[in-house]
N, CA and C of each residue as an Amber inpcrd file, in Angstrom:
protein
   453
 119.5370000-147.7430000 -40.3960000 118.4300000-148.3040000 -39.6390000
 117.5280000-149.0860000 -40.5790000 117.0070000-150.1850000 -40.0780000
 116.0770000-150.9870000 -40.8720000 114.7660000-150.2340000 -41.0370000
 114.2710000-150.1640000 -42.2800000 112.9780000-149.5160000 -42.4890000
 111.8790000-150.5250000 -42.7350000 112.2470000-151.7280000 -43.1820000
 111.2620000-152.8060000 -43.3330000 111.9960000-154.1380000 -43.4040000
 111.2450000-155.2180000 -43.3860000 111.8460000-156.5460000 -43.3530000
 112.6660000-156.8430000 -44.5920000 112.3430000-156.2330000 -45.7350000
 113.1310000-156.5130000 -46.9370000 114.5480000-155.9890000 -46.7880000
 114.7610000-155.0040000 -45.9020000 116.1140000-154.5200000 -45.6550000
 117.0020000-155.6360000 -45.0970000 116.4000000-156.5870000 -44.3770000
 117.1890000-157.6830000 -43.8200000 117.7880000-158.5450000 -44.9240000
 117.0080000-158.8100000 -45.9740000 117.5140000-159.6740000 -47.0270000
 118.3860000-158.9250000 -48.0310000 118.1980000-157.6050000 -48.1680000
 118.9630000-156.8430000 -49.1510000 120.0110000-155.9490000 -48.5100000
 119.9670000-155.8230000 -47.2100000 120.8570000-154.8940000 -46.5320000
 121.9960000-155.6010000 -45.8330000 122.3470000-155.0550000 -44.7270000
 123.5060000-155.4810000 -43.9750000 123.3340000-156.8750000 -43.3950000
 124.3550000-157.6890000 -43.5880000 124.3760000-158.9950000 -42.9440000
 124.4460000-158.8520000 -41.4370000 125.0680000-157.7590000 -40.9750000
 125.1470000-157.4980000 -39.5380000 123.7540000-157.2790000 -38.9470000
 122.8940000-156.5400000 -39.6590000 121.5320000-156.3020000 -39.1780000
 120.7580000-157.6140000 -39.1010000 120.8690000-158.4300000 -40.1270000
 120.1670000-159.7130000 -40.1320000 120.6660000-160.5940000 -38.9900000
 121.9610000-160.6070000 -38.7710000 122.5260000-161.4120000 -37.6830000
 122.0670000-160.8870000 -36.3240000 122.0030000-159.5690000 -36.1870000
 121.5700000-158.9790000 -34.9220000 120.1020000-159.3050000 -34.6440000
 119.2570000-159.2160000 -35.6540000 117.8400000-159.5500000 -35.4910000
 117.6980000-161.0250000 -35.1190000 118.4480000-161.8890000 -35.7950000
 118.3930000-163.3170000 -35.4990000 118.8500000-163.5950000 -34.0610000
 119.9290000-162.9700000 -33.6630000 120.4460000-163.1520000 -32.3070000
 119.4640000-162.6450000 -31.2610000 118.8690000-161.4840000 -31.5040000
 117.8820000-160.9200000 -30.5830000 116.6810000-161.8470000 -30.4460000
 116.1610000-162.3180000 -31.5800000 115.0180000-163.2330000 -31.5620000
 115.3330000-164.4690000 -30.7510000 116.4440000-165.0670000 -31.0210000
 116.8300000-166.2980000 -30.3440000 117.0120000-166.0800000 -28.8380000
 117.6860000-165.0200000 -28.4650000 117.9400000-164.7450000 -27.0430000
 116.6460000-164.4450000 -26.2950000 115.7760000-163.6350000 -26.8970000
 114.5130000-163.2870000 -26.2430000 113.6510000-164.5380000 -26.0750000
 113.6110000-165.3910000 -27.0770000 112.8130000-166.6200000 -26.9770000
 113.3550000-167.5440000 -25.8920000 114.6740000-167.7570000 -25.8610000
 115.2620000-168.6390000 -24.8440000 115.0560000-168.0960000 -23.4420000
 115.2830000-166.7940000 -23.2700000 115.1010000-166.1860000 -21.9570000
 113.6330000-166.2500000 -21.5370000 112.7330000-166.0110000 -22.4630000
 111.3010000-166.0870000 -22.1690000 110.8870000-167.4850000 -21.7330000
 111.4000000-168.4980000 -22.4350000 111.0760000-169.8810000 -22.0450000
 111.6060000-170.1870000 -20.6490000 112.8200000-169.7460000 -20.3640000
 113.4000000-169.9970000 -19.0430000 112.6100000-169.2620000 -17.9600000
 112.1750000-168.0510000 -18.2490000 111.3640000-167.3100000 -17.2790000
 110.0340000-167.9990000 -17.0160000 109.4320000-168.5620000 -18.0540000
 108.1460000-169.2500000 -17.8940000 108.2460000-170.4200000 -16.9320000
 109.4300000-171.0150000 -16.8360000 109.6080000-172.1600000 -15.9340000
 109.7770000-171.7400000 -14.4790000 109.9230000-170.4550000 -14.2310000
 110.0460000-169.9470000 -12.8580000 108.6520000-169.6320000 -12.3420000
 107.8650000-170.6770000 -12.1160000 106.4670000-170.4960000 -11.7260000
 106.2670000-170.8400000 -10.2630000 105.3030000-170.1960000  -9.6680000
 104.9310000-170.4720000  -8.2820000 103.9810000-171.6580000  -8.2380000
 103.0290000-171.6860000  -9.1590000 102.0160000-172.7410000  -9.1740000
 102.2180000-173.5840000 -10.4270000 102.7870000-174.7510000 -10.2460000
 103.0710000-175.6390000 -11.3830000 101.8050000-176.2440000 -11.9780000
 100.6760000-176.1280000 -11.2770000  99.4420000-176.7060000 -11.8010000
  98.8230000-175.8390000 -12.8950000  99.2990000-174.5900000 -13.0400000
  98.7730000-173.7000000 -14.0740000  99.6270000-173.7990000 -15.3280000
  98.9600000-173.8370000 -16.4640000  99.6830000-173.8460000 -17.7360000
 100.2060000-172.4360000 -18.0220000 101.1940000-172.3210000 -18.9110000
 101.6470000-170.9840000 -19.3060000 100.5070000-170.1260000 -19.8740000
  99.5620000-170.7470000 -20.5760000  98.4250000-170.0050000 -21.1210000
  97.5430000-169.4690000 -20.0060000  97.2870000-170.2900000 -18.9940000
  96.4790000-169.8330000 -17.8610000  97.1790000-168.6770000 -17.1420000
  98.4940000-168.7970000 -16.9740000  99.2510000-167.7060000 -16.3460000
  99.1670000-166.4420000 -17.2000000  99.2300000-166.6070000 -18.4990000
  99.1540000-165.4610000 -19.3970000  97.8060000-164.7630000 -19.2890000
  96.7290000-165.5390000 -19.2020000  95.3890000-164.9550000 -19.0510000
  95.3010000-164.1650000 -17.7500000  95.8280000-164.7340000 -16.6700000
  95.8210000-164.0030000 -15.3930000  96.6420000-162.7230000 -15.4930000
  97.7710000-162.7910000 -16.1810000  98.5880000-161.5930000 -16.3820000
  97.8590000-160.5330000 -17.1850000  97.1250000-160.9630000 -18.2010000
  96.3430000-160.0180000 -19.0100000  95.2690000-159.3550000 -18.1620000
  94.5930000-160.1360000 -17.3280000  93.5810000-159.5490000 -16.4380000
  94.2200000-158.5680000 -15.4630000  95.4090000-158.8780000 -14.9800000
  96.0990000-157.9830000 -14.0530000  96.4670000-156.6680000 -14.7360000
  96.9400000-156.7510000 -15.9830000  97.3620000-155.5490000 -16.7190000
  96.1880000-154.7390000 -17.2410000  95.1810000-155.4270000 -17.7720000
  94.1130000-154.7510000 -18.5140000  92.8120000-154.6260000 -17.7390000
  92.6750000-155.3440000 -16.6520000  91.4340000-155.3170000 -15.8980000
  90.4420000-156.3440000 -16.4230000  89.2660000-156.3240000 -15.8600000
  88.2190000-157.2830000 -16.2080000  87.9010000-157.2320000 -17.6960000
  87.4830000-158.3830000 -18.2290000  87.1810000-158.4740000 -19.6600000
  86.2120000-159.6140000 -19.8990000  85.5470000-159.5690000 -21.0320000
  84.6980000-160.7000000 -21.4260000  85.6120000-161.8190000 -21.9440000
  85.1070000-163.0540000 -21.9670000  85.9210000-164.1290000 -22.5450000
  86.3310000-163.8400000 -23.9960000  85.4490000-163.2210000 -24.7630000
  85.7820000-162.8770000 -26.1500000  86.9280000-161.8820000 -26.2400000
  86.9020000-160.8720000 -25.3670000  88.0020000-159.8950000 -25.3430000
  89.3120000-160.5740000 -24.9400000  89.2390000-161.4590000 -23.9490000
  90.4440000-162.1860000 -23.5270000  90.9730000-163.0570000 -24.6700000
  90.0720000-163.7130000 -25.3910000  90.4910000-164.5630000 -26.5160000
  91.2550000-163.7350000 -27.5450000  90.7640000-162.5470000 -27.8620000
  91.4530000-161.6830000 -28.8320000  92.8230000-161.2660000 -28.3000000
  92.8760000-160.8570000 -27.0520000  94.1500000-160.4010000 -26.4660000
  95.1710000-161.5260000 -26.3740000  94.6950000-162.7430000 -26.1390000
  95.5870000-163.8910000 -25.9850000  95.8030000-164.6550000 -27.2970000
  95.1300000-164.2210000 -28.3550000  95.2620000-164.8520000 -29.6770000
  94.8780000-166.3370000 -29.6460000  93.7450000-166.6280000 -29.0060000
  93.1930000-167.9850000 -29.0040000  91.7410000-167.9090000 -29.4610000
  91.1820000-169.0510000 -29.8230000  89.7910000-169.0960000 -30.2520000
  88.8710000-168.9580000 -29.0330000  87.7090000-168.3220000 -29.1970000
  86.7820000-168.1560000 -28.0690000  86.4260000-169.4440000 -27.3260000
  86.1900000-170.5830000 -28.0190000  85.8930000-171.8010000 -27.2510000
  87.0590000-172.2160000 -26.3310000  88.2780000-172.0030000 -26.8090000
  89.4470000-172.3130000 -25.9720000  89.4760000-171.4140000 -24.7470000
  89.1750000-170.1480000 -24.9430000  89.1840000-169.2180000 -23.8080000
  88.0850000-169.5780000 -22.8180000  86.9450000-170.0150000 -23.3130000
  85.8640000-170.4380000 -22.4200000  86.3420000-171.5710000 -21.5170000
  87.0760000-172.5240000 -22.0830000  87.6170000-173.6350000 -21.2840000
  88.6580000-173.1430000 -20.2830000  89.5240000-172.2370000 -20.7040000
  90.5640000-171.7030000 -19.8190000  89.9270000-170.9570000 -18.6490000
  88.9380000-170.1290000 -18.9430000  88.2500000-169.3740000 -17.8890000
  87.5660000-170.3290000 -16.9130000  86.9560000-171.3950000 -17.4220000
  86.2960000-172.3730000 -16.5490000  87.3100000-173.0420000 -15.6260000
  88.4800000-173.3810000 -16.1460000  89.5310000-173.9850000 -15.3190000
  90.0080000-173.0100000 -14.2380000  90.2130000-171.7590000 -14.6360000
  90.6670000-170.7540000 -13.6730000  89.5980000-170.4830000 -12.6130000
  88.3450000-170.5100000 -13.0230000  87.2590000-170.2970000 -12.0640000
  87.2020000-171.4650000 -11.0670000  87.3720000-172.6850000 -11.5600000
  87.3460000-173.8650000 -10.6880000  88.4910000-173.8270000  -9.6750000
  89.6020000-173.1770000 -10.0430000  90.7480000-173.0630000  -9.1370000
  90.6430000-171.8440000  -8.2220000  89.5580000-171.0810000  -8.3650000
  89.3550000-169.9190000  -7.5150000  90.1930000-168.7130000  -7.8850000
  90.6630000-168.6630000  -9.1350000  91.5530000-167.5740000  -9.5530000
  90.8340000-166.4730000 -10.3350000  89.6620000-166.7850000 -10.8640000
  88.8370000-165.7620000 -11.5220000  87.3980000-165.9490000 -11.0780000
  86.6260000-164.8920000 -11.2490000  85.1880000-164.9810000 -10.9980000
  84.4760000-164.4170000 -12.2230000  83.3120000-164.9630000 -12.4800000
  82.4710000-164.5010000 -13.5850000  81.3180000-163.7130000 -13.0050000
  81.0880000-162.5560000 -13.5900000  79.9900000-161.6950000 -13.1480000
  79.1770000-161.2830000 -14.3640000  77.9170000-160.9300000 -14.1670000
  77.1100000-160.4850000 -15.3070000  77.7080000-159.2240000 -15.9390000
  77.6210000-159.1760000 -17.2510000  78.0720000-157.9800000 -17.9800000
  77.1040000-156.8420000 -17.6660000  77.5980000-155.6370000 -17.3900000
  76.6920000-154.5430000 -17.0110000  75.7480000-154.0930000 -18.1240000
  76.1340000-154.2890000 -19.4010000  75.3200000-153.7990000 -20.5140000
  74.7000000-154.9040000 -21.3660000  75.2300000-156.1120000 -21.2830000
  74.7800000-157.2010000 -22.1460000  74.5660000-158.4540000 -21.3010000
  73.3140000-158.7530000 -21.0150000  72.9870000-159.8600000 -20.1130000
  73.3930000-161.2230000 -20.6740000  73.6890000-161.2890000 -21.9680000
  74.1030000-162.5590000 -22.5640000  75.5670000-162.8830000 -22.2560000
  76.3140000-161.8740000 -21.8350000  77.7500000-162.0560000 -21.6230000
  78.1130000-162.0340000 -20.1480000  79.3200000-162.5230000 -19.8710000
  79.8920000-162.4750000 -18.5350000  81.1830000-161.6650000 -18.5940000
  81.5590000-161.1280000 -17.4450000  82.8220000-160.4200000 -17.3180000
  83.7170000-161.2400000 -16.3990000  84.9540000-161.4400000 -16.8110000
  85.9200000-162.2240000 -16.0530000  86.8080000-161.2570000 -15.2640000
  86.9430000-161.5200000 -13.9570000  87.8100000-160.7210000 -13.0890000
  88.7070000-161.6630000 -12.3090000  89.9050000-161.2030000 -12.0140000
  90.7770000-162.0420000 -11.1880000  90.4020000-161.8930000  -9.7160000
  90.6840000-162.9300000  -8.9430000  90.3920000-162.9090000  -7.5110000
  91.6270000-162.4230000  -6.7430000  91.4530000-162.1790000  -5.4620000
  92.5830000-161.7890000  -4.6120000  93.6350000-162.8940000  -4.5840000
  93.1910000-164.1380000  -4.6260000  94.1290000-165.2600000  -4.6570000
  95.0080000-165.1870000  -5.9110000  94.4060000-164.8410000  -7.0430000
  95.1800000-164.7060000  -8.2910000  96.1620000-163.5490000  -8.1750000
  95.7230000-162.4280000  -7.6170000  96.6260000-161.2830000  -7.4460000
  97.8300000-161.6610000  -6.6080000  97.5940000-162.3660000  -5.4980000
  98.6920000-162.7700000  -4.6090000  99.6290000-163.7500000  -5.3230000
  99.0530000-164.6860000  -6.0740000  99.8760000-165.6550000  -6.7900000
 100.7210000-164.9800000  -7.8680000 100.1250000-164.0270000  -8.5930000
 100.8790000-163.3030000  -9.6160000 101.9980000-162.4760000  -8.9980000
 101.7320000-161.8500000  -7.8700000 102.7640000-161.0740000  -7.1880000
 103.9220000-161.9710000  -6.7650000 103.6110000-163.1280000  -6.2120000
 104.6530000-164.0780000  -5.8030000 105.4140000-164.5950000  -7.0210000
 104.7100000-164.8120000  -8.1200000 105.3460000-165.2650000  -9.3530000
 106.3080000-164.2010000  -9.8860000 105.8740000-162.9440000  -9.8900000
 106.7540000-161.8510000 -10.3270000 107.9930000-161.7750000  -9.4390000
 107.7760000-161.9010000  -8.1250000 108.8950000-161.8360000  -7.1970000
 109.8910000-162.9580000  -7.4890000 109.3890000-164.1780000  -7.6650000
 110.2590000-165.3240000  -7.9380000 111.0360000-165.1240000  -9.2370000
 110.3710000-164.6550000 -10.2730000 111.0420000-164.4430000 -11.5600000
 112.0650000-163.3210000 -11.4730000 111.7400000-162.2720000 -10.7240000
 112.6990000-161.1780000 -10.5360000 113.9450000-161.6530000  -9.7970000
 113.7510000-162.4590000  -8.7580000 114.8930000-162.9940000  -8.0060000
 115.7460000-163.8600000  -8.9310000 115.1180000-164.7210000  -9.7200000
 115.8420000-165.5850000 -10.6380000 116.6340000-164.7570000 -11.6560000
 115.9720000-163.7570000 -12.2410000 116.6420000-162.9240000 -13.2340000
 117.7730000-162.1140000 -12.5980000 117.5560000-161.6130000 -11.3880000
 118.6090000-160.8690000 -10.6810000 119.8260000-161.7530000 -10.4320000
 119.5830000-163.0370000 -10.1690000 120.7230000-163.9390000  -9.9540000
 121.5280000-164.1120000 -11.2410000 120.8630000-164.0880000 -12.3960000
 121.5840000-164.1500000 -13.6740000 122.3790000-162.8720000 -13.9090000
 121.7670000-161.7480000 -13.5860000 122.4090000-160.4480000 -13.8020000
 123.6940000-160.3220000 -12.9790000 123.7290000-160.9900000 -11.8260000
 124.9390000-160.9470000 -10.9950000 126.1630000-161.4660000 -11.7410000
 125.9340000-162.2920000 -12.7660000 127.0410000-162.8240000 -13.5570000
 127.5550000-161.8800000 -14.6330000 126.9240000-160.7220000 -14.7690000
 127.3530000-159.7410000 -15.7620000 128.3730000-158.7870000 -15.1580000
 129.2460000-158.2640000 -16.0220000 130.1280000-157.2090000 -15.5200000
 129.3800000-155.8720000 -15.5700000 129.9620000-154.8280000 -15.0170000
 129.2600000-153.5370000 -14.8950000 128.8780000-152.9610000 -16.2570000
 129.7420000-153.1200000 -17.2570000 129.4480000-152.6040000 -18.5990000
 128.2610000-153.3540000 -19.2220000 128.2430000-154.6720000 -19.0780000
 127.1270000-155.4690000 -19.6040000 125.8240000-155.0960000 -18.9030000
 125.8810000-154.9190000 -17.5940000 124.6860000-154.5570000 -16.8300000
 124.1830000-153.1860000 -17.2520000 125.0890000-152.2400000 -17.4750000
 124.6950000-150.8920000 -17.9240000 124.0060000-150.9700000 -19.2870000
 124.5450000-151.7870000 -20.1850000 123.9360000-151.9450000 -21.5120000
 122.5490000-152.5770000 -21.4070000 122.4210000-153.5630000 -20.5350000
 121.1290000-154.2160000 -20.3590000 120.1030000-153.2560000 -19.7630000
 120.5090000-152.4600000 -18.7830000 119.5950000-151.4510000 -18.2110000
 119.1560000-150.4660000 -19.2840000 120.0780000-150.0520000 -20.1360000
 119.7460000-149.1050000 -21.2090000 118.8320000-149.7440000 -22.2510000
 118.9760000-151.0490000 -22.4770000 118.1640000-151.7460000 -23.4870000
 116.7530000-152.0470000 -22.9880000 116.5540000-152.1060000 -21.6860000
 115.2630000-152.5100000 -21.1300000 114.0920000-151.6780000 -21.6780000
 114.1680000-150.3420000 -21.7090000 113.0330000-149.5800000 -22.2590000
 112.7740000-149.8650000 -23.7500000 113.8280000-150.1530000 -24.4960000
 113.6670000-150.4660000 -25.9200000 112.9750000-151.8220000 -26.0750000
 113.3840000-152.8000000 -25.2760000 112.7410000-154.1110000 -25.3220000
 111.2760000-153.9910000 -24.8970000 111.0200000-153.1690000 -23.8960000
 109.6320000-152.9410000 -23.4610000 108.8080000-152.3370000 -24.6020000
 109.3910000-151.3940000 -25.3280000 108.6870000-150.7860000 -26.4620000
 108.3870000-151.8430000 -27.5410000 109.3790000-152.6690000 -27.8480000
 109.1650000-153.7310000 -28.8460000 108.0640000-154.6800000 -28.4090000
 108.0150000-154.9880000 -27.1240000 107.0090000-155.9210000 -26.6130000
 105.5930000-155.3940000 -26.7800000 105.4420000-154.0840000 -26.9150000
 104.0940000-153.4970000 -26.9850000 103.7630000-152.9120000 -28.3580000
 104.6150000-153.1110000 -29.3260000 104.3050000-152.6080000 -30.6880000
 103.3200000-153.5230000 -31.3720000
């Protein structure tokens, strides 16, 4: 088992090849999934912010910027765009009157649900091309990929 990244350069060529293959496949699949959008007027970043609000709940623009790995001024612009589209609302912060809290609207919830449904249907259509052994392996790998996504 790999214990650190230096194992890739000093260890098994098979491990390095597997990591490279995994990286490449996850990136390609992720890009293809991003194109399965319900609302083409939203950028992938805007969709990501809405997804973060759905998963984590309301947040200040600064908290969203940290979670999304963007600069606070960029997040301020993204939040303003989402607010203009009726997908988020800004409310006063309960403890700090200088700040606002960003929450998603019901319209955003419905759009995200439809987006998830569309992406699931698309991915299910790809899975239909797998044989039973491949599908079993993919089902078994799903929790591991989920763990990697949250490390």
